[in-house]
N, C-alpha and C positions, 0 to 999 in steps of 0.2 A: 428242724424244719418239719412241718407236718404235711405229708403228701398222701393222705388217705384217699382223696378223691381220684387219684391216678389209677386205682384198682378198677374203677367203673368205666374207664375210657376204652372204647372199642377200636380195634385196629382197622384202619382204612382198607377198603376192598380195592383190589386192582381194577383199573378201568378196562372194559372190554375193548380190545384192539380192533379197529376197523381196517379193512383191506385198503391199501393205497392205490391199487391198480384195478381197473374194471376188466371184467372178462370180455371176450369178443362179443358175446351175445348182448351183454349190457351196453357196450359201446355202440353196437349196431342199433339197439333200441333207441338210445339217445339221439344218434345221428338221424334216424328215420323220423323221430318224433318232432324235431325242430325243422321248421320250413322257412322259406323266404330269406330275407337278409340275415336274420339270426342264424338260420340253418347254414348259410354260406360261411358265416364267421365261425361257427362251431366246427364245420368240416375243415376249414383252413387251420384252425387251432389243432385239430386232431391229426390231420394229414401231414402238415408241415412241421409240427413241433414248435411253431412260433409262440412267443409269449402273448398275453392278452393285449398289452399296449402296443406291441409290434403289429398285431392285426388291426387294431383300432386306428393306428396311424398310417396304415397302408394306403398308398395312392395308386392311381392307374399308371402313373409314370414309373412306378417301382416294378412293374411286371414286364418281363421281356418276352414278348409274344413271338419273336423271331426264332428263338431256340426251341426246337420241337424234336420229337423222336424221328421225324422225317429227315431233318437235316438242319444245318445252321440257318440257312435262309429260307427254309421251307420248300425248296425246289427239288432237292435230291430225293430219290426214292431209295430209302435205306435197305429195303428188302432186296432189290435188284443188286445193290452194291455188295451186300453180304453174300448173295448167291455167287456173284462174280469172284469175290474173295475166296470162297470155298472151292470154286471150280479151279481157280489158278493154283491154289495150294495143292489140290488133289492131283492135278495134271503134273505139277512140278514134282511132287513126291513119287508118283507112279513112274515118271520118266527117270527120276534120279535113282530109285531102287531097281528099276528095270534096265538100267544102264543104256538108255536111249539118249546118246550124247547130243545129237542135234536138237532134239526136243527139249532136253535139259538146258541147253544154252539159251534157247528161245524163251522158255518159261522163266528161267532165272532172271533174264533181262526184263521180262514183263513184270516180275515181282519187284525188281528194283525201281522201275518207273512207276509202278502202282504205289509203292511205299512213299516215293517222293510226292506223288499226287495227293495222297492222304494227308501228309504233313502240310503241304502248301494250301490245300483247300480247307484244312481244319475240320474235316467231316466229323460230326458228332456221332460216335458209336455208343459210348457210355458216358465218359467224361473226357474233357479235352486232354488232360495229361495222359490218360490211358490211350487215347487215340494217337498221341505222339509216340508213345512206347510201341504201340502196334505198328505204326509206320516204320520206326527204326528196326524193329524185329523183322518186318517184311523185307526191308532193304538188305539187312544182314543175311538172311536166309537166301534171298535171291542172288546176292553177290557170291556167296559160297557155292551154291549150286552151279551158277554160270561159270565160275572159275574152275571148279572141279571138272565140269563137263568139257570145258575148253582144253584143259590139260589132258584129259582122256582122249579127246579127239585128235590132239597133236600127237600123242603117243601111238594112236592107231595108224596115223599117216606115215610115221617113220618107223 
């Protein structure tokens, strides 16, 4: 077999690889350059991670406007609730470690009732399942503190 022509064949060059991910600056340039309905679609694609056909088939009925960072029905003020949570936890821990039994009993019972309220109302802090765990943990800590303080109070009396 005569293969003399194979000596003149040039080896193929490797293709230059293109980056698969845009930098933040490049992504911002694209998002700022596109306006109107197309801009909204591009921002939905970028921000939500939806696929193109998911965005194209999106209807107004598919969007849940009631779930907001403010609360499930939009009426709760999440900032005040978080401040209340922090205050109850702080007073409970200060009274617990300061061995103020009457205040520990009161704040422990407040934590239990507040945890039950969180679970029943389904307040959205981050995600629903995280909210339920937070409510259960609040109930558990409150119950332990209240029981410990009640036992200490009974021991002081006798």
